[in-house]
C-alpha positions as CSV (number, residue, x, y, z in Angstrom):
1,X,-0.2,0.1,0.3
2,X,1.2,3.5,-0.7
3,X,2.2,5.8,1.9
4,X,-0.2,8.4,2.9
5,X,-0.7,11.9,4.3
6,X,-3.0,12.9,7.0
7,X,-3.2,16.5,8.7
8,X,-5.1,16.5,12.0
9,X,-5.4,19.9,13.9
10,X,-6.4,18.6,17.3
11,X,-5.5,16.3,20.1
12,X,-8.8,14.6,18.8
13,X,-8.1,13.8,15.4
14,X,-5.0,12.9,16.1
15,X,-6.9,9.7,17.8
16,X,-9.3,9.4,15.4
17,X,-6.5,8.5,12.7
18,X,-5.1,6.1,15.7
19,X,-8.9,4.9,15.9
20,X,-8.9,4.3,11.9
21,X,-5.8,2.7,11.5
22,X,-6.8,0.4,14.3
23,X,-9.3,-1.1,11.9
24,X,-6.6,-2.8,9.7
25,X,-4.7,-3.8,12.5
26,X,-4.6,-7.9,13.3
27,X,-2.7,-9.6,15.8
28,X,0.8,-9.8,14.7
29,X,1.2,-6.4,13.5
30,X,3.4,-4.1,14.8
31,X,3.0,0.3,14.3
32,X,6.7,1.8,14.4
33,X,5.6,5.3,16.0
34,X,8.5,8.2,14.8
35,X,8.5,12.0,16.3
36,X,9.8,14.6,18.4
37,X,9.1,15.0,22.4
38,X,5.6,16.1,22.5
39,X,4.1,15.9,18.8
40,X,1.1,12.7,19.9
41,X,2.6,9.7,19.6
42,X,1.0,8.7,23.1
43,X,-2.2,10.4,21.8
44,X,-2.1,8.9,18.3
45,X,-1.6,5.1,20.2
46,X,-4.4,6.3,22.5
47,X,-6.3,6.0,19.5
48,X,-5.0,2.6,18.2
49,X,-6.1,0.9,21.5
50,X,-9.8,2.3,21.4
51,X,-10.0,1.1,17.9
52,X,-9.0,-2.6,19.0
53,X,-11.4,-2.3,22.4
54,X,-9.5,-0.9,24.9
55,X,-10.7,2.0,27.1
56,X,-8.5,4.8,25.9
57,X,-8.1,6.4,29.2
58,X,-5.8,3.2,30.4
59,X,-3.1,4.6,27.7
60,X,-0.8,6.1,29.5
61,X,2.9,6.8,27.9
62,X,5.1,4.1,28.8
63,X,8.1,6.1,29.7
64,X,8.6,4.3,33.1
65,X,7.2,1.2,32.5
66,X,8.6,1.0,29.2
67,X,6.2,-1.9,28.1
68,X,2.5,-1.6,28.9
69,X,-0.3,-4.2,28.0
70,X,-3.7,-3.1,27.4
71,X,-6.8,-6.1,26.9
72,X,-9.4,-5.3,24.5
73,X,-10.7,-7.2,21.6
74,X,-7.1,-7.6,20.4
75,X,-4.3,-7.9,23.3
76,X,-2.0,-4.3,22.8
77,X,1.2,-3.8,23.7
78,X,2.3,-0.4,24.3
79,X,6.1,0.2,24.0
80,X,8.0,3.3,24.5
81,X,11.9,2.8,24.0
82,X,12.4,6.8,24.9
83,X,14.7,5.4,28.2
84,X,16.3,2.7,26.6
85,X,19.6,3.1,26.0
86,X,21.4,-0.1,24.5
87,X,20.4,-3.2,22.7
88,X,21.1,-5.2,26.3
89,X,18.3,-3.1,27.4
90,X,15.5,-4.0,25.1
91,X,17.0,-7.5,25.5
92,X,15.2,-7.6,28.9
93,X,12.5,-5.9,27.8
94,X,11.3,-9.3,25.5
95,X,11.1,-7.7,22.9
96,X,11.4,-10.7,20.7
97,X,8.2,-12.2,22.2
98,X,6.4,-9.4,22.0
99,X,6.9,-8.0,18.6
100,X,4.7,-10.0,15.7
101,X,3.5,-12.1,18.7
102,X,0.1,-12.5,19.7
103,X,-1.8,-9.1,19.7
104,X,-0.4,-5.4,18.3
105,X,2.5,-3.7,19.2
106,X,2.5,0.0,19.1
107,X,6.2,1.7,19.3
108,X,7.2,4.8,20.4
109,X,10.3,6.0,19.7
110,X,10.8,3.1,17.1
111,X,14.0,4.6,15.6
112,X,15.9,3.2,18.9
113,X,14.7,-0.6,17.9
114,X,18.0,-1.0,15.7
115,X,17.7,-4.9,15.3
116,X,14.3,-5.5,16.5
117,X,12.5,-3.4,13.9
118,X,10.2,-6.0,12.0
119,X,9.6,-5.7,8.5
120,X,6.5,-6.0,8.8
121,X,5.2,-3.2,9.9
122,X,2.9,0.2,9.6
123,X,5.6,3.7,10.0
124,X,3.5,6.9,11.1
125,X,6.0,9.7,11.3
126,X,4.4,12.5,13.1
127,X,5.5,16.2,12.1
128,X,4.9,19.8,13.8
129,X,3.1,21.9,11.6
130,X,2.4,24.5,14.0
131,X,0.1,24.6,16.7
132,X,-1.6,21.9,17.0
133,X,-1.2,20.8,13.6
134,X,0.6,17.8,13.4
135,X,1.4,16.0,9.7
136,X,1.0,12.3,9.7
137,X,3.1,10.2,7.0
138,X,1.8,6.7,7.4
139,X,4.0,3.5,5.5
140,X,2.0,0.6,5.6
141,X,4.7,-2.4,5.1
142,X,2.4,-5.4,5.8
């Protein structure tokens, strides 16, 4: 599927874009989120989770726990690699079992995945376009 670009103008629209993407996700899929700090990665992840039957109020930035698991119609693994510095740190997270395993995995700071980067994934790049406006480049490589 060719890459597509969406422009959102609020957190609600960014979340809705995540929810729309969720309708095409299946167990074993991975969504890789690339964006600077504060650009809406967790908001987008919250939308994906909501679209998969998870109460969006449960979804929070996993910066301190690194991996959160949510139960919905599909299991959702929410991974945040912001604080991960080495491959050894990632080994301890159990990424081999999570990526491509049961459920859908959403990875924030995906550029840090290194050798763990799955071939079959949806990459979402979020860029600031001023104010609350975000440009989302969605590249589906499944």
